[in-house]
N, C-alpha and C positions, 0 to 999 in steps of 0.2 A: 457518559454523564459524570460530572463531578460528584463526589460522594456527598459533599455538603448540600448541593442542590437536590440530589436524590432524596436525602433525608427530609428536607423541607417539603418537597412535593409529596412525600409519603406521610406528611402530617406528624412526623416525629417531634417536631418542635419548631420554634422560630429560629431565625438565623443565629441569634445570640445563644439560644438554648442548645442548638446543634453544636456550636463551637465549644461550649462547656462540656457537652456530652463526649465529644471527641477527645478533649483533654483528659477526661477521666478514664479513657481506654475502654469505654462501654460499647464501642462499635467494633464488631468482628467481621472481617472479610476473609472468607475461607478459613475461619478459625483463628485468624491472627488479628490482634488489636491494631487499629489504624487511627492515627491522630491527625493526619494531614487531610484536611477537607478537600484539597485540590486533586486528590487521588482519583483517577479515572476508573469508574466501575460500571459493571453491567450485570443486572440481576439475572439475565439469561445465561451468563457465563460463570458467575460467582455466587456464592452463598453469603448473603449479608444479614447479620443478626444484630439486633439492638434490644437489650434487656430480655434476651432469650426469645425475641419475636423475629420471625423470618420475614424480611422485606423482599417481596417478589414482584414488585411493580416496575413498569417503565423499562422493559428489556429493549435493547436496540436491535436493528436489523442489519444483516450483512449479506451481500450478494457478490458472486464472482461473475463477471461479464466478459464475453469474448468480443471485444470491440472490432467492428469492421472499419475499413478505410472510409473516409468521408464524414465521419462524425467527430466533433470536437469534444475534448475532455473538459467539460464545464457544466455548470448547473443551468446556464442560459447563454444564448448567443443570438445576436441580431441578424446574422447572415447565414448561419449553418445549423443543421440539426445537431443536438448534443447527445451524449451517451444516455442521458436520462430519457430521451425520446424512445429508446429501445425497450423501456419497461412498460408493463401493463399498468393501466391507470390505478388499480388497487394496490400496486406495489410502490407507487411513488409517495412514500411517506414524507412527512415534514422533516426538513433538515438533511435529506439524503444528498450525498455528494461523492465524487470520485476521489479516492486516495491517490495522490500523485497525478501524473498526466502522461498521455501518449500523444504524439503529434497527430494531426488530422489524417495524414496518409499512413499512419502506423496502425497495425492490427494487434490484437492479442489481449492479454489478461489485464483486467482492471478490478480492483476491489471497490465496491460501493457500500457506504454505510451512512447512518445518521448519528454515529458516535463521533462527535466533533473532535475531542482530544486524541482519538486513536490515530488519525492520520498524521498529526503532528509528531506523535511518538514514533510511529513506524518509519517516517521519513527523516527523522533527526539523524544528522551525520554520525552521532555516537553509536547508533544501532547497527550500521553497516549491513542492512538487510540485502541479501543477494537477489539480483534480478538476472534472469537468463533470457537472451534474445536469439531467435533464429534470423540469420542475415543472409541476403544475397547481394553481391557487389558486381560491378561492371568490369571486372578484370581478374588478373591472376593473383591469388594469395600464395606467396612463396613460402618456403620452409622457414624463413626468418620472421614471418608474421607473428607467431605466438610469442616469441621473445620480445618483439617490438611492443606488443600490447602489455606484456607482463612487466615491462620495465617502468611503466608509469608515463603515459604520453603527456607531453606539454604542448598546449595550444599556442598559437601565435601571440595571443594576448597575455601569455604567461600563466594561464590557468593550468594547474597540474592535476592529472587524474590519478586515482589510486590504481595500483596494479590490477590488471584484468586478465581473465583466462580465455584465450581464443582456441577453439577446437575446429580445425578445418575438416569439413565433410567431403568436399569435392572442389577441385581447382582446375580452371582452364583459362586460356587467354581472354575468352569472351565473358565468362561467368564463373564466379566462385560462390560456394555455399559454406556457411560456418555457424557455430553457436558461440555466443559471447556471454561471459559471466562477469557482472560488475557489481560493486557494492556501494554505489552512490547514484545520484540522478541529476547531473548538471544539465543545463538547457541544451537540447539537441546533442547530447553527449555522444551517443553511439555513432551518429552520422559524422560528427566532427572527428571522432577517433579514426574512422576509416579514411576520411579525407586527409588526415595527417599521414596516413600510410600511402596515400596517393590513389585511393579508389573511392568511388561513389556508391552509396547504398541505394539499391533500386527496389528492395523489398525488405521490410522490417516487421517482425512479429515478436511480441513478448510472450514467452511460453511459461514462465514461472516468476513468482514474486514471493520470496521467503519460502514457506512451506506450501504455498498455494500453486497449483498446476492447472493448466487448461484441460489436460486429459482429452476426452472425446467431445468436449463441449463445442457445439456447432457455432460457426461465425454468426454474430448477432444475437445469440442466445445468452441466457444467464441462469444462475441457480443459487439456492441458499447454501451456506456452508455446511459441511459435515460436522459431526461432533468432534472428530479429531482436529479439524481445522479451527473450530471454535476454541478448543483447548490451547492451540498454538497462540491465539490472540491474547491469552492471559498474560503472557510475558510483556505485553505492551500496555497493560493496565497500570500505568505509573503516574506519578505526579506530573502536572502540566509543566512545571519548571524543571524538566529533566536535566 
């Protein structure tokens, strides 16, 4: 939630009063004066103090979900079930949405939250948040494949990908398995990258996103973040105009 909106909801003052308060550096976030009202904050992750009073209302929620195939990464869809349909009714809080997207046939890690600005910050190109995928393709990944991916693939439409790290697990003429580390999220990027090499992705699973990992989380299940994972999110509590 934006800091200025939080302070208004906490009855600290009117919109104009909150602006004046911020200018006088009377609002502390984790002990540091903040003057930008668009700063994204969460009282569940940060200590917010105004005139020595601790504001501890309106903390956001965060879930890690292991998405199964067949569900769309959206808040609603007229034809298919969405990832939010996997949540218990009591966990479907207002404003909950998936950060980023996975194709309907792709499995793996999704971050769900009702912290609106967080997703914008995490997915911004300047952040270069690393994503790791487990991939199976319908042919042979030769020894030249890692260098091909690390060189920065260019699609037919001229779109250039940042260098990616490919680690081959197993390779055969019928099926190859690998992990791929990328730091961006273009539309159908992983599938297009392998098509550029001449192979088709037949199974795709995201196993990590930044410091978040699937671990032993079962397919279709979700969990709240650990304290260590919540601490990692603090780096993305920045102004909306990043």
